[in-house]
C-alpha positions in Angstrom: 0.0 0.0 0.0 1.4 3.4 -1.0 1.4 6.2 1.6 0.2 9.7 0.6 3.8 10.9 0.9 5.1 8.4 -1.6 2.3 9.2 -4.0 3.2 12.9 -3.7 6.9 12.2 -4.3 6.1 10.0 -7.3 3.9 12.8 -8.8 6.5 15.4 -8.2 9.2 13.2 -9.8 7.0 12.8 -12.9 6.4 16.6 -13.0 10.1 17.3 -12.6 11.0 15.0 -15.5 8.4 16.6 -17.8 9.0 20.2 -16.8 12.3 21.0 -18.5 13.2 24.6 -19.2 12.0 26.0 -22.5 14.2 27.9 -24.9 14.4 31.6 -24.2 12.2 33.9 -26.2 12.9 37.5 -27.0 14.7 40.1 -24.9 15.4 39.6 -21.2 12.7 40.6 -18.7 13.5 43.4 -16.2 15.7 42.4 -13.3 17.5 39.4 -14.9 21.0 39.2 -16.3 20.8 36.2 -18.6 18.6 33.4 -20.0 19.0 29.9 -18.6 20.1 28.3 -15.4 23.5 27.8 -13.7 22.3 24.6 -12.1 23.3 21.1 -13.0 20.7 18.5 -13.9 20.5 17.1 -10.3 20.2 20.5 -8.6 17.5 21.6 -11.2 15.5 18.4 -10.5 15.7 19.0 -6.7 14.9 22.7 -6.9 12.0 21.9 -9.3 10.3 19.8 -6.6 10.5 22.8 -4.2 9.2 25.2 -6.9 6.2 22.9 -7.6 5.5 22.7 -3.9 5.7 26.5 -3.7 3.2 26.8 -6.6 0.8 24.4 -4.9 1.0 26.4 -1.6 0.1 29.5 -3.6 -3.0 27.6 -5.0 -1.8 26.9 -8.5 -2.9 23.6 -10.1 0.0 22.3 -12.1 -0.5 19.9 -14.9 2.8 18.0 -15.2 2.2 17.2 -18.9 1.5 20.8 -20.0 3.5 23.1 -17.7 6.6 24.7 -19.2 9.3 26.6 -17.3 11.7 29.3 -18.5 14.8 29.9 -16.3 16.6 33.2 -15.9 19.7 34.2 -13.9 18.9 37.2 -11.6 22.4 37.5 -10.1 25.6 35.8 -11.1 27.6 33.7 -8.6 29.5 35.6 -6.0 32.0 34.4 -3.4 34.7 31.8 -3.3 34.4 28.4 -5.1 32.6 26.0 -2.8 30.6 28.8 -1.1 29.3 30.9 -4.1 25.7 32.1 -4.1 23.4 33.2 -6.9 19.8 33.8 -7.6 17.5 32.6 -10.4 13.9 33.3 -11.4 12.0 30.4 -12.9 8.8 31.4 -14.7 6.2 28.6 -14.9 3.4 28.8 -17.5 0.4 27.7 -15.4 -2.9 27.8 -17.3 -1.6 30.6 -19.6 -0.4 32.7 -16.7 3.3 33.4 -16.1 4.1 32.6 -12.5 7.6 33.5 -11.3 9.4 31.6 -8.5 12.7 33.1 -7.2 15.3 30.6 -6.0 18.4 31.4 -4.0 21.2 29.0 -4.5 24.3 28.5 -2.3 27.2 26.1 -2.8 27.7 23.9 0.2 31.2 22.6 -0.6 32.6 21.6 -3.9 30.1 19.8 -6.1 27.1 20.5 -3.8 24.5 23.2 -3.4 21.5 24.1 -1.4 18.5 26.2 -2.4 15.9 28.4 -0.7 12.6 29.5 -2.1 11.1 32.6 -0.4 7.6 33.8 -1.0 
């Protein structure tokens, strides 16, 4: 028997796999410095789970098969290697509405990083 938590994790994993960033379109929006993400595949997958949870808390229904995301860098990495930090804005297309999520990344040693999503 599956627990509600395992069902939620399976759903979020499915969403993460199907919600890859889309190619940038047009000029940069205000407040960002570049298109794309500075994360690796694993960090993006982990942060996507948090972003989807943040959208759910805000009341957005996310269809994992139809939701696209565009990533932007808000601030470039600052600090020493292994402790750099940077900010990204991921914009999800939820039912035709562009919903931004701001994610703060911080390296926690070489080859590892943590993220924080603030409302």
